[in-house]
N, C-alpha and C positions, 0 to 999 in steps of 0.2 A: 504494500500500500504506500510506503514512503516514496517509492519511485514514481508511482502514478501521481501522488500528491505533488511531488516536485515538478513533474511534467506539466501538471495543471497550473501550478504557480508560474512556470515559465511561459506558458501560453497566455495566462492572465496578464503578465507583464509585457506581452507583445513580442516576446523573443522567440527564436526558433527552438524547438524541442530537440536537443542534442545532448550527447554525453557530457560535454563541458558544462553546459548550463545546469543539468541535473546534479552533477558532482559539486558545482559551486554552491547550490542551494543546500544540499545535504551536508556538505562540509561546514557550512556556516552555523549549523546547529549541532555539530559534533557527531554526525552519523558517518560511520565508515562505509564507503560504497563497495558493494559486491558487484563486480563487473558482469557476472553471468545474469544476475537479476535485472540489472539496468539494461543490458543488451536485449533481454526478453521483452521488457517494456517498450524499448525503442523499436524493436522489430514489429511488435503488435500495433504500434502507433504510426508506423511509417506510411506516408501517403494518405493519412486519414485526417479529417478535420475534427477538432475537439468538440465542436458543436454537434456534429453528426454522431459522434460516439456517445455524447451525453444524452441525445434524443433517443438513441437505440437503447441505452441503459435504462432510461425512464420507462420505456415500453416494457422492458424485461422486468423491472421492479414492480410495475403495476400488475403484472400477472402472477406475482409471487404471493403466497399467503402471508399475512402479517403475524400469525401465530399467537397462541396463548389466550387471546381475549374471548374467542368464541367457545372454547372448550369448557372453561369454568361456568359460563352462563348456561350451557346446555346441561352440564352435570348438576348444577344447582336446581334447574327446573325439574329434572328427573327425580332428584332426591326429595323434593318437597320442602317443607319448612324446617326440617331437622338439621340441615347443613349449617345455617348461621349459628345455631346454639353450639354445635361442636367446634366451630371455628373460634368462638369466644373462649371456650374452655382451653383450647390449645394455646391461644395467645397468653393467657394467664400463666400457664405452665412455663412457657418460654421466658417470660419476664422474670420468674423466680430463678430459673437456671442462670440467666445472665448475671443476676446479683451474686450468685455463688461462684461464678467464674474467677473473680478477682481474689478470692480467699482472704478478704480483708485488707489487701494491699492494693493501693491505687498506683497507677503508672507514674503520676506526678506528685505523689505525697512526700 
């Protein structure tokens, strides 16, 4: 991801996306450049416009499930009214366990 981010920053600055510009950006934040990974990104970006790549990526992201939100809602509807009461009990148990974790010693005491 860091190589893609550096390439996008290069494009945003109006510069050509190349190895020197990516290396310059990554080096400025203390990241050691791995030539193989950078070459892979450059190979996949060669001859393509960033705007087209972003538009294609948005189409792909739109078709992906967002995950998580629908499953608990469906499970809660199937279980009826008992699920919220169980969740409250579990939260109380977790709070008590957290208090015991420090064994009376605070990190900054």
